[in-house]
N, C-alpha and C positions, 0 to 999 in steps of 0.2 A: 914449304911455306903454306900457310892456311889462309883462306879467303872467306869472308862473310858475303854471301850472295843473297840479294833480295829477289824473291819470287812472287809474282802476281798470279793468282789462280782465278779461274772463273767462279762465279757465285756458287754453283752447285758443288764444286770440289771444296770450296771453303766451308760450306755447310757440312759436307761429309767429314772433313777433317776437324770440324768444330773450331775454326779459327776465324778471326775478323781481320780484314785488311791483308797487307802483305805479310809473307812469312820470310824468315831469314834462315839460311842453312849454312853450315860450315863445310867448306870444300878444301881438302888437302891436295896440294899439287896443282896440276893444270885444270883450269875451269872450262869444262866442256858440257855439252848437253847431257852426256852420260853421267859425268860426275855430279852435276847439279841434281839430276833426277834420281840418281842413287842416294844422294844425301836426303833429298825430299822424301823418298820412300822409306828411308831408315828412320827419319824423324816422325813421319806420319804413315805408318804401315797400312792404314785403311786406304791409302791411295794406290797401293800396289795393284797393278792391272787396270787402272783407270786411265792413265796417260799413255802407258806402253803395254803391249801385250805381255802377259806373264811368262810365256814360253820363249818367244823370240826377242823380246825387249825392243821390238820395233814400235815406232810412234803409231798410235791409233789413227785411223783414217780421218776422223773429224776433229783432230787436235792439231793446232799449229803453234809454233814457237816464234816469238819475236824478241828482238833486243835492238836498241838504238835505231828505231824506226825501220828495221830490216826484217823481212821474213826469213827466218833461219830453218824453216821446216824441212827443207830438202838438203841441208848441209849434213855432212857425216856426223854421227853421234860423238866422234872423238876429235872433231875440229874445234880448236880453241875458240871460246866466245870472246867478243870484243873486250878490250881492257877496261872499258867503262863499267861492264858488268862485274868483272873480277874485283874491281876497286870499290864496288858498291855505289857508284854514282848513278848507274842506270839499272833498272830491274830486268830480270828474265821473265818474259810474259808467256804464260800458257793460256792459249785462247781456244775456245770451242768454236769450230767452223760450222757454217750452215750450208746446206745444199738446197737446190731448188731454184726457182725463177720467179 
């Protein structure tokens, strides 16, 4: 089964990918952080290495993932995302975090 997942990127990544607004990616099989990000990087190769480390595929330190008003940043990359994301009713948000006080 294939799913169309909406992804919201921060402004600097939208500019890098030369897109406006949300993007949609096709995900085959289970919708997880890994499958969504794999599809995103396939459709927008310029984003490879910006969200995840190129070598380890680990989430970069100042990037967070949200969906359905929940912080999913510390969930495993192969944990299924909420059904609302897979069905296209809710987007998968990639958010740039800030540090400092």
